[in-house]
C-alpha positions as a Python dict, from the first residue, in 0.01 Angstrom:
ca = {
    (1, 'M'): (0, 0, 0),
    (2, 'S'): (-216, -124, 289),
    (3, 'V'): (-583, -224, 299),
    (4, 'K'): (-839, -50, 500),
    (5, 'V'): (-997, -247, 771),
    (6, 'A'): (-1318, -176, 989),
    (7, 'I'): (-1426, -389, 1331),
    (8, 'C'): (-1785, -473, 1399),
    (9, 'G'): (-1827, -557, 1767),
    (10, 'S'): (-1614, -413, 2054),
    (11, 'G'): (-1679, -685, 2310),
    (12, 'A'): (-1409, -917, 2474),
    (13, 'I'): (-1313, -1115, 2164),
    (14, 'A'): (-1260, -797, 1963),
    (15, 'Q'): (-1045, -631, 2240),
    (16, 'S'): (-847, -934, 2348),
    (17, 'K'): (-763, -1058, 2003),
    (18, 'H'): (-890, -880, 1679),
    (19, 'I'): (-791, -530, 1747),
    (20, 'P'): (-459, -566, 1892),
    (21, 'S'): (-381, -821, 1570),
    (22, 'W'): (-518, -570, 1313),
    (23, 'Q'): (-280, -305, 1466),
    (24, 'R'): (30, -498, 1473),
    (25, 'E'): (-44, -588, 1088),
    (26, 'K'): (195, -374, 886),
    (27, 'N'): (-30, -382, 571),
    (28, 'S'): (-338, -271, 711),
    (29, 'Q'): (-489, 31, 861),
    (30, 'L'): (-753, 5, 1143),
    (31, 'V'): (-998, 293, 1030),
    (32, 'A'): (-1301, 239, 1241),
    (33, 'L'): (-1518, 42, 1500),
    (34, 'C'): (-1876, -21, 1513),
    (35, 'D'): (-2089, -126, 1811),
    (36, 'I'): (-2478, -88, 1824),
    (37, 'N'): (-2401, 65, 2164),
    (38, 'Q'): (-2249, 403, 2070),
    (39, 'D'): (-2076, 425, 2435),
    (40, 'A'): (-1907, 97, 2389),
    (41, 'A'): (-1801, 187, 2058),
    (42, 'E'): (-1628, 501, 2147),
    (43, 'A'): (-1500, 377, 2473),
    (44, 'A'): (-1313, 91, 2273),
    (45, 'A'): (-1180, 330, 1995),
    (46, 'K'): (-1066, 579, 2247),
    (47, 'K'): (-881, 283, 2438),
    (48, 'F'): (-714, 155, 2139),
    (49, 'G'): (-683, 468, 1961),
    (50, 'I'): (-901, 397, 1627),
    (51, 'P'): (-994, 681, 1472),
    (52, 'K'): (-1365, 658, 1441),
    (53, 'A'): (-1647, 496, 1622),
    (54, 'Y'): (-1996, 421, 1463),
    (55, 'S'): (-2300, 270, 1605),
    (56, 'D'): (-2458, 270, 1208),
    (57, 'F'): (-2304, 5, 1047),
    (58, 'G'): (-2425, 130, 698),
    (59, 'E'): (-2270, 454, 782),
    (60, 'L'): (-1941, 317, 861),
    (61, 'L'): (-1985, 112, 532),
    (62, 'A'): (-2052, 443, 341),
    (63, 'I'): (-1806, 671, 477),
    (64, 'E'): (-1509, 456, 555),
    (65, 'K'): (-1530, 205, 246),
    (66, 'P'): (-1319, -62, 405),
    (67, 'D'): (-1174, -341, 214),
    (68, 'I'): (-1224, -573, 478),
    (69, 'V'): (-1441, -600, 778),
    (70, 'D'): (-1389, -832, 1082),
    (71, 'I'): (-1728, -932, 1233),
    (72, 'C'): (-1671, -1019, 1603),
    (73, 'T'): (-2056, -1006, 1680),
    (74, 'P'): (-2284, -1287, 1841),
    (75, 'P'): (-2322, -1539, 1584),
    (76, 'K'): (-2694, -1477, 1538),
    (77, 'T'): (-2600, -1140, 1389),
    (78, 'H'): (-2332, -1277, 1141),
    (79, 'V'): (-2546, -1336, 850),
    (80, 'F'): (-2679, -1024, 832),
    (81, 'V'): (-2365, -799, 911),
    (82, 'S'): (-2171, -1058, 676),
    (83, 'K'): (-2429, -978, 402),
    (84, 'Q'): (-2440, -609, 411),
    (85, 'A'): (-2051, -593, 455),
    (86, 'M'): (-1994, -755, 125),
    (87, 'E'): (-2287, -582, -55),
    (88, 'G'): (-2131, -229, 71),
    (89, 'G'): (-1805, -362, -82),
    (90, 'A'): (-1601, -519, 188),
    (91, 'N'): (-1439, -846, 230),
    (92, 'V'): (-1526, -1014, 575),
    (93, 'M'): (-1360, -1213, 841),
    (94, 'I'): (-1611, -1396, 1082),
    (95, 'E'): (-1555, -1492, 1407),
    (96, 'K'): (-1690, -1835, 1479),
    (97, 'P'): (-1923, -2044, 1424),
    (98, 'M'): (-1966, -1885, 1068),
    (99, 'A'): (-2360, -1840, 1147),
    (100, 'M'): (-2643, -2022, 1338),
    (101, 'T'): (-2771, -2240, 1059),
    (102, 'L'): (-2681, -2373, 736),
    (103, 'E'): (-2940, -2177, 574),
    (104, 'E'): (-2742, -1874, 692),
    (105, 'C'): (-2426, -2018, 576),
    (106, 'S'): (-2564, -2055, 251),
    (107, 'E'): (-2682, -1690, 255),
    (108, 'I'): (-2318, -1620, 315),
    (109, 'V'): (-2171, -1810, 54),
    (110, 'E'): (-2400, -1696, -219),
    (111, 'T'): (-2348, -1331, -133),
    (112, 'S'): (-1984, -1392, -144),
    (113, 'K'): (-2006, -1511, -507),
    (114, 'R'): (-2268, -1251, -603),
    (115, 'C'): (-2028, -968, -458),
    (116, 'G'): (-1710, -1124, -552),
    (117, 'K'): (-1593, -1077, -200),
    (118, 'E'): (-1364, -1324, 10),
    (119, 'V'): (-1480, -1453, 332),
    (120, 'A'): (-1224, -1580, 602),
    (121, 'L'): (-1354, -1787, 899),
    (122, 'S'): (-1150, -1706, 1212),
    (123, 'H'): (-1058, -2093, 1255),
    (124, 'T'): (-749, -1931, 1439),
    (125, 'D'): (-600, -2277, 1606),
    (126, 'L'): (-519, -2397, 1251),
    (127, 'F'): (-252, -2133, 1263),
    (128, 'Y'): (-59, -2276, 1567),
    (129, 'D'): (284, -2367, 1494),
    (130, 'A'): (241, -2698, 1638),
    (131, 'V'): (-52, -2775, 1434),
    (132, 'Q'): (115, -2631, 1101),
    (133, 'R'): (418, -2864, 1162),
    (134, 'G'): (177, -3165, 1253),
    (135, 'R'): (7, -3141, 940),
    (136, 'K'): (344, -3103, 770),
    (137, 'L'): (494, -3414, 910),
    (138, 'V'): (179, -3610, 855),
    (139, 'S'): (177, -3534, 490),
    (140, 'Q'): (543, -3611, 476),
    (141, 'G'): (484, -3958, 631),
    (142, 'A'): (683, -3915, 949),
    (143, 'I'): (441, -4173, 1135),
    (144, 'G'): (351, -4364, 858),
    (145, 'E'): (7, -4409, 732),
    (146, 'F'): (-235, -4150, 901),
    (147, 'T'): (-485, -4374, 1089),
    (148, 'G'): (-690, -4145, 1347),
    (149, 'M'): (-664, -3884, 1605),
    (150, 'R'): (-747, -3762, 1950),
    (151, 'I'): (-826, -3392, 2081),
    (152, 'F'): (-843, -3262, 2413),
    (153, 'V'): (-973, -2942, 2525),
    (154, 'M'): (-998, -2804, 2889),
    (155, 'T'): (-1147, -2479, 2906),
    (156, 'H'): (-1119, -2272, 3238),
    (157, 'R'): (-1426, -2278, 3384),
    (158, 'D'): (-1462, -1912, 3494),
    (159, 'Y'): (-1390, -1794, 3095),
    (160, 'I'): (-1781, -1918, 3042),
    (161, 'T'): (-1937, -2209, 3223),
    (162, 'S'): (-1968, -1991, 3569),
    (163, 'V'): (-2106, -1681, 3409),
    (164, 'P'): (-2465, -1716, 3438),
    (165, 'D'): (-2585, -1455, 3154),
    (166, 'H'): (-2283, -1550, 2910),
    (167, 'W'): (-2458, -1561, 2563),
    (168, 'C'): (-2313, -1905, 2485),
    (169, 'H'): (-2515, -2078, 2732),
    (170, 'K'): (-2819, -2004, 2493),
    (171, 'L'): (-2634, -2154, 2188),
    (172, 'P'): (-2735, -2476, 2047),
    (173, 'G'): (-2611, -2747, 2247),
    (174, 'G'): (-2496, -2505, 2496),
    (175, 'V'): (-2118, -2412, 2556),
    (176, 'I'): (-2009, -2658, 2305),
    (177, 'G'): (-2167, -2401, 2035),
    (178, 'E'): (-1875, -2180, 2136),
    (179, 'T'): (-1573, -2402, 2161),
    (180, 'G'): (-1695, -2663, 1948),
    (181, 'P'): (-1598, -2528, 1634),
    (182, 'H'): (-1243, -2563, 1728),
    (183, 'I'): (-1265, -2933, 1778),
    (184, 'V'): (-1455, -2978, 1440),
    (185, 'Y'): (-1243, -2764, 1195),
    (186, 'L'): (-909, -2901, 1379),
    (187, 'T'): (-1054, -3233, 1262),
    (188, 'M'): (-1109, -3137, 931),
    (189, 'A'): (-766, -3039, 879),
    (190, 'F'): (-670, -3391, 906),
    (191, 'I'): (-997, -3613, 821),
    (192, 'D'): (-1241, -3492, 542),
    (193, 'N'): (-1590, -3587, 447),
    (194, 'I'): (-1712, -3639, 834),
    (195, 'Q'): (-2041, -3833, 796),
    (196, 'K'): (-2057, -4010, 1135),
    (197, 'V'): (-2105, -3847, 1488),
    (198, 'D'): (-2151, -3984, 1812),
    (199, 'V'): (-2208, -3761, 2141),
    (200, 'T'): (-2224, -3779, 2507),
    (201, 'A'): (-2249, -3527, 2751),
    (202, 'H'): (-2253, -3498, 3107),
    (203, 'K'): (-2349, -3248, 3403),
    (204, 'L'): (-2059, -3195, 3627),
    (205, 'I'): (-2152, -2878, 3812),
    (206, 'D'): (-2513, -2901, 3966),
    (207, 'S'): (-2480, -2539, 4116),
    (208, 'Y'): (-2447, -2415, 3753),
    (209, 'T'): (-2801, -2422, 3681),
    (210, 'W'): (-2755, -2209, 3364),
    (211, 'S'): (-2506, -2455, 3225),
    (212, 'P'): (-2660, -2746, 3015),
    (213, 'F'): (-2356, -2969, 3043),
    (214, 'E'): (-1973, -2919, 3142),
    (215, 'D'): (-1820, -3241, 2990),
    (216, 'Y'): (-1869, -3354, 2583),
    (217, 'R'): (-1724, -3669, 2453),
    (218, 'I'): (-1738, -3682, 2071),
    (219, 'I'): (-1639, -3925, 1813),
    (220, 'L'): (-1619, -3783, 1465),
    (221, 'S'): (-1554, -4007, 1158),
    (222, 'N'): (-1560, -4059, 781),
    (223, 'G'): (-1598, -4445, 830),
    (224, 'R'): (-1231, -4494, 816),
    (225, 'L'): (-1070, -4250, 995),
    (226, 'T'): (-1205, -4123, 1355),
    (227, 'S'): (-1136, -3847, 1562),
    (228, 'S'): (-1203, -3902, 1916),
    (229, 'C'): (-1278, -3562, 2143),
    (230, 'V'): (-1304, -3467, 2481),
    (231, 'L'): (-1438, -3126, 2579),
    (232, 'T'): (-1411, -3037, 2959),
    (233, 'Y'): (-1551, -2705, 3084),
    (234, 'G'): (-1557, -2775, 3513),
    (235, 'S'): (-1174, -2697, 3599),
    (236, 'N'): (-963, -2414, 3687),
    (237, 'Q'): (-705, -2514, 3430),
    (238, 'W'): (-644, -2466, 3063),
    (239, 'G'): (-532, -2714, 2802),
    (240, 'I'): (-549, -2818, 2433),
    (241, 'T'): (-375, -3101, 2285),
    (242, 'I'): (-393, -3326, 1979),
    (243, 'D'): (-262, -3679, 1934),
    (244, 'L'): (-207, -3820, 1575),
    (245, 'F'): (-184, -4178, 1496),
    (246, 'G'): (10, -4345, 1229),
    (247, 'S'): (104, -4690, 1131),
    (248, 'E'): (463, -4609, 1255),
    (249, 'G'): (414, -4382, 1557),
    (250, 'M'): (219, -4095, 1688),
    (251, 'L'): (248, -3698, 1714),
    (252, 'K'): (175, -3542, 2008),
    (253, 'L'): (57, -3183, 1979),
    (254, 'D'): (57, -2909, 2254),
    (255, 'L'): (-137, -2596, 2123),
    (256, 'E'): (-28, -2403, 2419),
    (257, 'T'): (358, -2477, 2476),
    (258, 'Q'): (393, -2521, 2060),
    (259, 'T'): (552, -2854, 2152),
    (260, 'V'): (543, -3131, 1880),
    (261, 'I'): (668, -3473, 2030),
    (262, 'K'): (708, -3766, 1780),
    (263, 'Y'): (637, -4099, 2000),
    (264, 'T'): (767, -4440, 1872),
    (265, 'R'): (740, -4756, 2103),
    (266, 'P'): (716, -5070, 1879),
    (267, 'S'): (769, -5285, 2143),
    (268, 'L'): (727, -5309, 2546),
    (269, 'K'): (1104, -5465, 2605),
    (270, 'A'): (1267, -5236, 2884),
    (271, 'K'): (1522, -5112, 2648),
    (272, 'T'): (1289, -5003, 2378),
    (273, 'A'): (1076, -4827, 2632),
    (274, 'G'): (1392, -4653, 2803),
    (275, 'I'): (1496, -4526, 2483),
    (276, 'S'): (1157, -4423, 2395),
    (277, 'A'): (1102, -4210, 2710),
    (278, 'V'): (1442, -4059, 2668),
    (279, 'S'): (1357, -3936, 2326),
    (280, 'E'): (1001, -3815, 2427),
    (281, 'G'): (1170, -3613, 2735),
    (282, 'C'): (1459, -3438, 2526),
    (283, 'Q'): (1221, -3354, 2264),
    (284, 'L'): (967, -3210, 2524),
    (285, 'L'): (1271, -3008, 2702),
    (286, 'W'): (1423, -2875, 2389),
    (287, 'G'): (1052, -2776, 2246),
    (288, 'A'): (969, -2615, 2554),
    (289, 'L'): (1309, -2430, 2572),
    (290, 'S'): (1261, -2330, 2210),
    (291, 'S'): (908, -2219, 2243),
    (292, 'G'): (965, -2019, 2576),
    (293, 'L'): (1242, -1817, 2412),
    (294, 'R'): (1069, -1751, 2100),
    (295, 'Y'): (774, -1616, 2301),
    (296, 'S'): (988, -1416, 2532),
    (297, 'L'): (1148, -1234, 2212),
    (298, 'G'): (813, -1233, 2034),
    (299, 'K'): (907, -1454, 1757),
    (300, 'I'): (565, -1624, 1786),
    (301, 'P'): (293, -1397, 1653),
    (302, 'S'): (-94, -1496, 1766),
    (303, 'T'): (-277, -1722, 1571),
    (304, 'T'): (-528, -1421, 1509),
    (305, 'D'): (-234, -1232, 1371),
    (306, 'L'): (-154, -1514, 1125),
    (307, 'L'): (-490, -1530, 1001),
    (308, 'A'): (-492, -1147, 953),
    (309, 'R'): (-200, -1134, 789),
    (310, 'E'): (-269, -1402, 538),
    (311, 'F'): (-619, -1256, 468),
    (312, 'V'): (-471, -928, 391),
    (313, 'D'): (-225, -1091, 170),
    (314, 'C'): (-491, -1275, -31),
    (315, 'V'): (-700, -939, -58),
    (316, 'M'): (-413, -732, -170),
    (317, 'K'): (-326, -1037, -427),
    (318, 'G'): (-687, -1146, -534),
    (319, 'E'): (-645, -1494, -401),
    (320, 'K'): (-859, -1724, -220),
    (321, 'S'): (-920, -1688, 126),
    (322, 'P'): (-697, -1881, 380),
    (323, 'V'): (-1005, -2052, 545),
    (324, 'P'): (-1286, -2020, 320),
    (325, 'A'): (-1654, -1964, 350),
    (326, 'E'): (-1714, -2326, 248),
    (327, 'D'): (-1488, -2445, 560),
    (328, 'G'): (-1709, -2231, 788),
    (329, 'M'): (-2044, -2395, 646),
    (330, 'E'): (-1924, -2780, 700),
    (331, 'C'): (-1834, -2672, 1041),
    (332, 'V'): (-2171, -2547, 1120),
    (333, 'R'): (-2291, -2891, 938),
    (334, 'I'): (-2105, -3077, 1161),
    (335, 'L'): (-2176, -2874, 1458),
    (336, 'K'): (-2587, -2890, 1404),
    (337, 'V'): (-2552, -3300, 1384),
    (338, 'I'): (-2358, -3264, 1735),
    (339, 'S'): (-2636, -3020, 1886),
    (340, 'D'): (-2906, -3245, 1723),
    (341, 'Q'): (-2766, -3540, 1901),
    (342, 'V'): (-2773, -3354, 2213),
    (343, 'Y'): (-3137, -3283, 2223),
    (344, 'D'): (-3210, -3635, 2087),
    (345, 'K'): (-3056, -3791, 2385),
    (346, 'Y'): (-3098, -3542, 2637),
    (347, 'G'): (-3392, -3329, 2543),
    (348, 'D'): (-3369, -2959, 2459),
    (349, 'P'): (-3118, -2830, 2733),
    (350, 'L'): (-3243, -2478, 2716),
    (351, 'S'): (-3624, -2613, 2759),
    (352, 'D'): (-3641, -2399, 3125),
    (353, 'K'): (-3368, -2136, 3049),
}
């Protein structure tokens, strides 16, 4: 038995991640692709060997009757497409952010309940092996009582920042609207009920007049636990790391190399510091070698693969989504607070765009 999947949107995210993931998922059948640009839909379908290409989403739903629709369109279209898909009988997977406003998120949640369909948010960083191991170690008390965290995200400037007409520049708060969800839902994985937010934004590259800011420092807190986040978009480098603090140590997660390092240094004596340094070096070396071997042997699936696999499983078994709509809505709520603070502190960064 396999589930029928259709993808709405044929852009970069669909072609680089979602289409390959669905084609690798053994319990799904990718039956169709839809894009308002028929030529684009047909070109992508031909490139990936997808049987059908549509420009009319309603027609796709009526003819193909997919079990899952994967929505890879810009955020402003998510509410309309997801509601139409669920009302047409499909469960939906939605690229982040879930929608543009809390009201739109509420519409998606209500439609899901009314139609009895599941929603899975593409919060794919939750499925990194390093994050999964980090969550397990924290829950097992490996670093004592959890006391807080730090997230660092470095996004290559040519991914979005240097592209004048990239749609992300027109999101609330600028590029933070596209990659910001990652730091929010990763924080939510360890800290619940975020109520306090503080944002500082900086302009790094004056020649990129279309880009409001290229550096953000964000504090997310529930009043007791805090996540300190740095997002920078002005470099030609990539990086995403998470530090998890505890009363008895710290975990350092590298989401790209999939390494997890336990850091303990209870004193600054030379012997203690030396043992700590050797331990961290050995952990890093072993982790890098292990991850490198697993990557080379194809033993580490992509995070989109893992999300697709879990969502297919939940649809087949009639179970709850691995990343439910309510989580997507909470992420959008926090993102709105972040963007509102950007406006309050710096004015509307898009006012003259």
